[in-house]
N, C-alpha and C positions, 0 to 999 in steps of 0.2 A: 504493499499499500504506500503510495506516495503523499507525503505530507507538505504542508505549505505553512507560514506564519499567518495569524489571522491579523488582518490589518487593523491597527489602532490598539491592539491588546497587548500593551508591554507597560513594564514598570519597573523599579529601581527601588531595593531593600538592602540599604548599606552600600556594599560595594558588589551586590549580585544584581543581574539584570535577567528579567522573566519575561517570557513571550510565550503567548498562547498559541497552540497549532492544531490543525484539524487535517482531515484527509482533503486532498485537491479535489476529488470527486464531489465530496460533500459542500466544499466552499463553491463550487462551479454550479451544482444544480439545486443545493438545499434539500435533496431527497434524504430523508432520515436513514435509509437504507443503506447510503453511503457514508454516513458518520462514523468515525474512529471512537470506540468506545473503549475505555480502560487506560486511556494516555493520559499524560498531565502536561504541565508547563514544558517548556525549555528554560534551564537555567544556565547562565554564563557569567562567571567568576569574572567581575572587572580588572582584577588584578593578574591573574594567570591566564585568564583567556579558555579556560577549562569549561567544557559544554556537556551537558547531560539532561536526558528526558527524565522528569520525575514521574512517579507513578500517580495515577488519579486520586489514592487517598492520600499521598503527601500533597498534592497540589489542593485537594480540597481544603486541608487543613490550614493551608497559607491564606485561604481566602481573598486573594488579589483581585480577582475579575468579577 
């Protein structure tokens, strides 16, 4: 499944940057059958550049968007 960043869904907490992402197909069609389920935000460390995708539970606990 290809992913893309959700336009306008980004924030900074401390030195970390968080981006929301979703499947390209869902962003293009809006069809719930194309939605990625169980994925979370992308976190980029502003100091090291380390990037990782968070899980859905971890993202929900952050309550950023």
